[in-house]
C-alpha positions in Angstrom: 20.2 107.3 -11.2 18.9 104.6 -8.7 18.3 100.9 -10.7 14.8 99.4 -9.4 14.4 96.1 -7.9 10.8 95.4 -9.0 11.2 93.7 -11.8 13.8 91.3 -10.6 12.0 90.3 -7.8 9.0 89.6 -9.7 10.8 88.0 -12.4 12.4 85.4 -10.0 9.5 84.7 -8.2 8.2 83.5 -11.7 11.3 81.4 -12.1 11.1 79.8 -8.9 7.4 78.7 -10.2 8.8 77.2 -13.0 11.2 75.6 -10.9 8.6 73.8 -8.9 6.4 73.0 -12.0 9.7 71.7 -13.5 10.7 69.5 -10.5 7.2 67.9 -10.0 7.2 66.9 -13.3 10.9 65.4 -13.3 10.1 63.6 -9.8 7.0 62.1 -12.1 9.2 59.4 -14.0 12.2 59.5 -11.3 9.1 57.9 -8.8 7.8 55.8 -11.7 11.7 54.5 -11.9 11.9 53.8 -8.3 8.1 52.2 -8.2 9.8 50.1 -12.0 13.0 49.2 -10.1 11.8 48.1 -6.6 8.5 46.2 -7.8 9.8 45.1 -11.3 12.6 43.3 -9.1 9.9 42.0 -7.0 8.0 40.5 -10.1 11.1 39.1 -11.8 11.9 37.2 -8.5 8.0 35.9 -8.3 8.1 35.0 -11.5 11.4 32.8 -11.2 9.9 31.8 -8.3 6.8 30.5 -9.6 9.2 28.8 -12.6 11.0 27.1 -9.5 7.6 25.8 -8.2 6.4 24.2 -11.6 9.3 22.5 -12.0 9.6 21.2 -8.5 5.8 20.2 -8.5 5.8 18.7 -11.9 8.7 16.3 -10.7 7.0 15.4 -7.5 3.7 14.5 -9.1 5.6 12.2 -11.7 7.3 10.8 -8.8 4.2 10.3 -6.8 1.9 9.2 -9.3 -1.7 10.1 -7.2 -4.0 11.8 -9.5 -6.5 11.9 -6.1 -4.0 14.6 -4.7 -1.8 15.7 -7.4 -3.8 19.2 -7.5 -3.3 19.8 -3.6 0.4 18.7 -4.0 1.1 21.0 -6.4 -0.8 23.9 -4.6 1.4 23.5 -2.1 4.8 23.5 -3.7 3.9 26.9 -5.3 2.8 28.7 -2.0 5.9 27.1 -0.5 7.6 28.8 -3.1 6.0 31.9 -4.2 5.2 34.7 -1.6 2.2 37.5 -1.3 -0.4 35.5 -3.7 -3.8 36.9 -4.0 -5.3 34.1 -6.3 -3.7 30.9 -7.1 -4.9 28.6 -10.1 -3.3 25.2 -10.9 -4.2 22.7 -12.9 -2.2 19.5 -14.3 -2.2 16.8 -17.3 -1.4 13.4 -17.1 -0.1 11.1 -19.8 0.9 7.5 -19.2 2.4 5.2 -22.0 2.3 1.9 -21.6 4.8 -0.3 -22.8 4.8 -1.5 -26.2 7.3 -3.8 -27.1 5.9 -4.6 -30.7 6.2 -0.9 -31.2 9.8 -0.3 -29.4 8.1 1.8 -26.8 8.8 2.5 -23.2 6.6 3.1 -20.8 6.8 6.5 -19.6 4.6 8.7 -16.7 4.3 12.5 -17.8 2.8 15.5 -16.0 2.6 18.5 -17.1 1.7 21.3 -14.7 0.2 25.0 -15.1 -0.3 27.5 -13.1 -1.5 31.3 -12.6 -0.7 33.5 -9.9 -1.9 37.2 -9.3 -0.4 39.6 -6.9 -1.3 42.8 -5.5 1.1 45.3 -6.4 2.6 47.5 -3.6 3.0 50.8 -5.5 -0.1 51.5 -8.0 -0.8 55.0 -9.4 -2.9 56.5 -12.2 -0.7 59.3 -12.0 3.0 58.0 -11.7 3.6 55.2 -14.1 3.6 52.2 -12.3 2.1 48.5 -12.2 -1.8 48.0 -12.7 -3.3 47.3 -9.3 -3.1 43.3 -9.7 -0.8 41.4 -11.9 -0.7 38.0 -13.4 2.0 35.4 -13.5 1.6 32.5 -15.4 4.1 29.8 -16.0 4.4 25.6 -16.8 6.7 22.7 -16.6 6.7 19.2 -17.9 8.3 16.1 -15.9 8.5 12.5 -17.6 9.6 9.3 -15.6 10.6 6.0 -16.8 9.5 3.2 -14.3 11.7 0.2 -13.7 11.4 -2.9 -12.4 13.3 -4.9 -9.5 16.5 -3.7 -11.2 18.8 -3.5 -8.4 16.2 -3.8 -5.6 15.5 -7.3 -4.1 11.8 -8.4 -2.4 9.8 -9.7 -0.2 6.9 -11.2 -1.5 4.1 -13.5 0.3 1.7 -15.8 -1.1 -1.8 -15.7 0.7 -3.2 -18.6 -0.8 -6.5 -20.4 -0.8 -6.6 -23.9 0.5 -10.2 -24.3 0.9 -11.9 -27.3 -0.3 -13.1 -26.0 -3.4 -9.6 -25.5 -4.7 -9.5 -29.2 -5.0 -12.0 -29.0 -7.8 -11.0 -29.0 -11.5 -11.1 -25.8 -13.3 -14.8 -25.2 -14.8 -12.6 -25.3 -18.5 -11.6 -28.7 -17.6 -10.0 -28.8 -20.5 -7.7 -26.3 -20.0 -6.0 -28.4 -17.7 -6.0 -32.1 -16.2 -5.3 -30.7 -12.5 -7.1 -29.3 -10.1 -7.0 -25.5 -9.2 -4.9 -26.1 -6.1 -2.3 -28.6 -8.1 -2.0 -25.9 -10.5 -1.3 -23.3 -8.0 1.4 -25.2 -6.2 3.0 -25.6 -10.0 2.3 -21.7 -10.4 3.9 -21.0 -7.2 7.0 -23.2 -7.6 7.5 -21.7 -11.1 7.7 -17.9 -10.2 9.6 -19.1 -7.1 12.2 -20.3 -8.8 12.6 -17.1 -10.7 12.9 -14.9 -7.7 14.9 -17.1 -5.3 18.5 -19.1 -6.6 18.5 -22.3 -6.7 21.9 -22.7 -7.6 24.3 -21.0 -4.6 28.0 -21.2 -5.0 31.0 -20.0 -3.2 33.6 -17.3 -4.3 36.5 -16.1 -2.1 36.8 -12.4 -1.5 39.4 -10.8 0.8 39.8 -14.4 2.1 36.3 -15.5 3.2 34.0 -18.0 1.2 31.2 -15.7 0.2 28.1 -17.1 -1.1 27.2 -16.3 -4.4 24.0 -17.2 -6.8 24.8 -18.7 -10.2 21.6 -19.2 -11.7 21.8 -18.0 -15.2 19.4 -15.1 -14.7 21.2 -13.8 -12.1 23.2 -11.1 -14.4 20.0 -9.3 -14.6 18.3 -9.1 -11.3 19.4 -7.7 -8.0 21.4 -10.7 -5.7 18.8 -13.5 -5.7 19.9 -14.5 -2.2 18.7 -11.5 -0.6 14.9 -11.9 -2.6 12.2 -14.0 0.0 8.9 -15.7 -0.3 6.6 -16.5 2.5 3.7 -19.0 2.4 0.7 -18.0 3.9 -2.0 -20.8 3.4 -5.8 -20.5 4.9 -9.2 -22.1 4.9 -11.5 -20.6 7.7 -8.5 -19.9 9.5 -4.3 -20.4 9.1 -2.4 -22.9 10.7 0.6 -22.6 12.8 2.9 -25.5 14.1 4.6 -25.5 17.5 7.5 -27.3 18.6 6.2 -30.8 18.2 5.1 -30.6 14.9 1.3 -30.0 16.3 -0.9 -27.9 14.0 -3.4 -25.3 15.9 -5.8 -23.7 13.6 -5.3 -19.4 14.3 -7.3 -16.4 14.4 -5.7 -13.2 13.9 -9.0 -11.4 14.8 -9.7 -9.8 18.0 -12.8 -9.9 19.9 -15.3 -7.5 21.8 -14.9 -7.4 25.7 -17.6 -6.8 27.6 -20.0 -8.0 24.8 -23.3 -9.6 25.9 -22.3 -9.6 29.6 -26.0 -11.2 30.3 -24.7 -14.4 28.6 -22.0 -15.2 31.1 -19.1 -14.0 33.2 -16.3 -15.0 30.5 -15.4 -12.6 27.3 -14.7 -14.5 24.1 -10.6 -13.9 24.6 -10.6 -15.8 27.9 -12.4 -18.8 27.1 -10.2 -21.6 26.2 -11.4 -23.0 22.7 -8.8 -25.4 22.2 -10.5 -26.9 25.5 -13.8 -27.1 23.8 -13.1 -28.2 20.3 -13.3 -32.2 21.6 -17.0 -31.4 22.6 -20.2 -32.1 20.5 -23.0 -29.9 20.1 -25.1 -32.4 22.6 -22.2 -31.9 25.6 -21.9 -28.6 25.0 -25.7 -28.0 25.9 -25.5 -30.9 28.7 -22.7 -28.5 30.1 -24.6 -25.3 29.6 -27.1 -26.7 32.7 -24.9 -28.9 34.3 -21.2 -28.2 34.6 -19.7 -26.5 37.5 -19.6 -22.8 37.9 -16.5 -21.7 35.5 -17.1 -24.3 33.3 -20.7 -23.6 32.9 -19.8 -19.9 31.7 -17.2 -20.8 29.7 -20.1 -23.6 28.0 -22.3 -20.7 27.7 -20.4 -18.2 26.0 -19.3 -21.0 23.4 -22.9 -21.4 22.7 -23.7 -18.1 22.3 -20.8 -17.4 20.2 -21.7 -20.5 17.3 -25.6 -20.1 17.8 -26.4 -23.5 17.2 -23.6 -23.6 14.4 -20.3 -25.0 13.8 -18.1 -22.0 13.3 -16.2 -19.9 16.2 -16.0 -16.8 14.0 -18.9 -14.7 14.4 -19.5 -11.0 13.2 -20.7 -9.5 16.0 -18.4 -10.8 18.4 -15.4 -9.3 16.5 -13.9 -6.3 17.7 -12.6 -4.5 14.0 -11.1 -1.8 15.4 -9.2 -3.5 17.6 -8.2 -6.1 15.2 -7.0 -3.4 12.8 -4.7 -1.3 15.3 -3.6 -5.2 16.7 -2.7 -6.0 12.7 1.4 -7.0 13.4 0.5 -8.7 16.7 0.9 -12.6 15.6 -2.2 -14.2 18.2 -0.4 -17.4 18.1 0.3 -18.6 20.9 -0.3 -15.8 22.9 -4.4 -15.7 22.5 -6.9 -18.4 24.1 -8.6 -18.1 20.6 -6.6 -20.8 18.6 -7.3 -24.4 18.9 -5.2 -28.0 17.8 -6.6 -29.1 14.5 -6.9 -32.9 15.9 -9.7 -34.4 17.4 -12.0 -31.7 17.0 -15.5 -32.5 17.3 -17.3 -28.9 17.8 -15.5 -26.8 15.1 -16.1 -26.9 11.2 -14.0 -24.9 8.2 -10.7 -25.8 9.7 -10.2 -28.7 6.9 -8.5 -31.8 7.7 -7.4 -33.9 10.9 -3.8 -33.4 10.0 -0.9 -31.8 10.8 0.5 -31.3 7.6 -2.4 -30.2 5.7 -1.1 -26.8 5.6 1.5 -24.6 7.8 2.6 -20.6 7.6 6.1 -20.5 6.3 7.7 -17.6 7.1 10.0 -15.6 5.0 12.8 -17.6 3.8 15.5 -17.7 0.8 15.4 -21.0 0.7 13.4 -22.9 -2.7 13.2 -25.9 -0.6 11.3 -24.3 1.9 8.8 -22.6 -0.4 8.6 -26.3 -2.6 7.2 -27.5 0.4 3.4 -26.5 -1.0 3.6 -29.5 -3.0 2.6 -31.4 0.3 -0.2 -29.1 1.6 -3.5 -30.2 0.7 -6.8 -28.0 0.3 -10.0 -28.6 2.5 -12.4 -26.4 4.6 -14.0 -23.1 4.0 -12.8 -19.7 3.0 -11.7 -16.4 5.1 -9.2 -14.6 3.0 -9.4 -11.9 6.5 -7.5 -14.5 8.1 -4.6 -14.9 5.2 -4.2 -11.4 4.9 -3.6 -10.6 8.5 -1.5 -13.5 8.7 0.1 -12.4 5.8 0.4 -8.9 6.7 2.3 -10.2 10.0 4.9 -12.8 8.1 6.1 -9.7 5.6 6.3 -7.2 8.6 8.3 -9.9 10.3 11.3 -9.4 7.8 12.2 -5.9 9.1 15.8 -6.0 10.2 15.9 -5.8 13.7 19.5 -4.1 14.0 20.3 -0.3 13.7 22.8 -0.9 11.2 21.9 2.0 8.8 23.1 0.1 5.7 20.5 -3.1 6.4 17.8 -0.4 7.3 18.4 1.5 4.0 18.6 -2.1 2.3 14.9 -3.0 3.6 13.0 -0.1 3.1 14.7 0.2 -0.7 13.4 -3.4 -0.9 9.9 -4.6 -2.8 7.3 -6.0 -0.6 4.2 -7.8 -1.8 1.3 -9.6 -0.8 -0.5 -11.4 -3.7 -3.6 -13.2 -2.4 -5.3 -16.0 -3.9 -8.9 -16.9 -3.8 -11.5 -18.8 -5.9 -14.6 -17.8 -4.3 -16.8 -15.7 -1.6 -16.0 -16.1 1.9 -17.5 -18.9 3.7 -19.7 -18.8 6.6 -19.9 -14.8 6.5 -18.9 -12.7 3.6 -19.7 -9.5 6.0 -16.2 -9.9 8.1 -13.9 -9.3 5.4 -16.0 -6.4 4.2 -16.5 -4.8 7.6 -12.5 -5.3 8.4 -11.6 -3.9 5.1 -14.0 -0.7 5.6 -11.8 -0.7 9.0 -9.6 0.2 7.3 -7.3 -3.3 7.4 -5.7 -3.1 4.2 -4.7 0.6 4.7 -3.2 0.5 7.6 -1.4 -2.8 6.5 0.2 -0.4 3.8 0.6 2.3 6.6 2.6 -0.4 8.4 4.6 -1.4 5.9 5.3 1.3 3.8 5.4 0.7 -0.1 3.1 -2.5 0.4 1.8 -3.6 -2.6 -1.7 -5.7 -2.5 -2.4 -7.6 -5.1 -5.4 -10.4 -5.8 -5.6 -13.1 -8.3 -9.4 -15.0 -8.8 -8.5 -18.3 -9.3 -11.8 -19.3 -11.8 -13.7 -16.6 -9.7 -14.9 -13.7 -11.5 -13.8 -11.0 -8.7 -15.1 -7.9 -10.2 -18.5 -8.0 -8.0 -16.1 -8.3 -5.0 -16.2 -5.2 -3.3 -14.0 -6.0 -0.3 -10.9 -7.5 -2.4 -11.8 -4.4 -5.2 -11.1 -1.9 -2.3 -8.1 -3.6 -0.6 -5.8 -3.9 -3.8 -3.8 -0.8 -4.8 -5.3 0.2 -7.9 -8.7 -1.8 -9.0 -8.2 -1.1 -12.6 -4.6 -3.3 -13.0 -4.3 -5.2 -9.6 -7.0 -7.2 -9.1 -7.6 -9.8 -11.7 -9.6 -13.2 -12.8 -7.5 -16.5 -14.2 -9.1 -19.8 -16.0 -6.0 -22.1 -16.5 -2.5 -22.4 -15.2 -1.0 -20.6 -18.4 -2.8 -17.7 -17.3 -2.3 -17.7 -13.6 1.9 -18.1 -14.2 1.1 -15.0 -16.4 -0.9 -13.2 -13.9 1.0 -13.8 -11.2 4.3 -12.1 -12.9 2.1 -9.3 -14.3 1.6 -8.6 -10.7 5.3 -9.1 -9.5 5.7 -6.4 -12.5 3.0 -3.9 -11.2 3.9 -4.1 -7.3 8.0 -4.1 -8.2 7.7 -0.8 -10.5 9.6 1.7 -9.0 10.4 5.5 -9.8 13.1 4.5 -12.3 14.6 7.9 -13.5 12.5 11.2 -13.7 13.5 14.4 -15.8 12.1 17.5 -16.7 11.3 18.4 -20.4 
């Protein structure tokens, strides 16, 4: 009997259909596992990267400690570490605990960084098990640093000191000191300098070679004091330089406009020999404007126009502020004609005494004896702190080693570099010059040319809170501009500013 295959064929077709269904159902978890394996690995990696980014950002923010740029810096770190970010939210929290010896508290600066990122999933389906279309990752990190002060670091510091006539007056509260303000400033500079510079230099033999060593009692607590340096930049309406014969010149570190008011004279400001004109009186200047020979007459016309019948050769309308800032490190002595000898001056005022020893710049030195020469200097004249700031910046920048020795360059880079400015009143005759220089970026330019530069200001019996140019010049308006009213405060605040300026990163760690 012949057997029928119709039933077998139908059964096979039905089995193939069921197998297809089972295969389809089996592929769903297989595909799902594949999605999870690929995308899961991706998100694990992204999560780990985000953790690394948070830690790196927290460390960077703590080391830099600049709240104005912290958020952007943290975002930059996260974007550098984590890929394929759809959206990013970064926040940080700052905690700054000041040192309190009474409570046994160390100073620390702590940053907490919290980050949330969202990412578009590569594989997302409502049918196959997979991640949602968008996945949210979050993480946080905490870093803390304990600042140190000087420690193993040496220091270069310039005292930009007001030697105007008002500094020769007593403190408003005369009971606080029998001295004048300038005398107490001299005492304060000497006392602070004695702590920074070595006063007892000895010798020891190393490998058969005599080597200078500092034998001061506090040397063990500091970096080698022989490598510390101090400079002086005294000012009234200008600073002073001494030539080889000991002649003092009132030097302007300003630059002046070229081609300004050409109808007045064929001479520009910087083409006038201002030293020659110092011996003229206003009367003879006016005579020369009309009756001198052509070349001299042209100079006289420019001088008369600059001074406008007054007695100050530095006037706002003639100053090239941008050029002055860009040329900040170039000492104008002796190359510029804008300087003048302080002897036999009749035309100008504000420069102080006709005395070569009234005051003068002292470059960076490790000699306490050199700095003690401040005791011989006298206060007299008007006030132009901007001249002291410009000069002080040059004196500080001149301390950079000229050699290419790597160790020497590294030692210099690690040095603390500071300008401490002292003044007892507003700028005379023109307070706008200081304001315009600061607005033009004078102090910011100094910091960019001398990396790590710290600028602090002390008002000597002078309320500085309302003086915006000084506030805009210092590093921190809250801590780096201070008023003092007596010698004790003066010494304390100088040391406080040195502490602020010499604060280093110390050591930083994650928590």
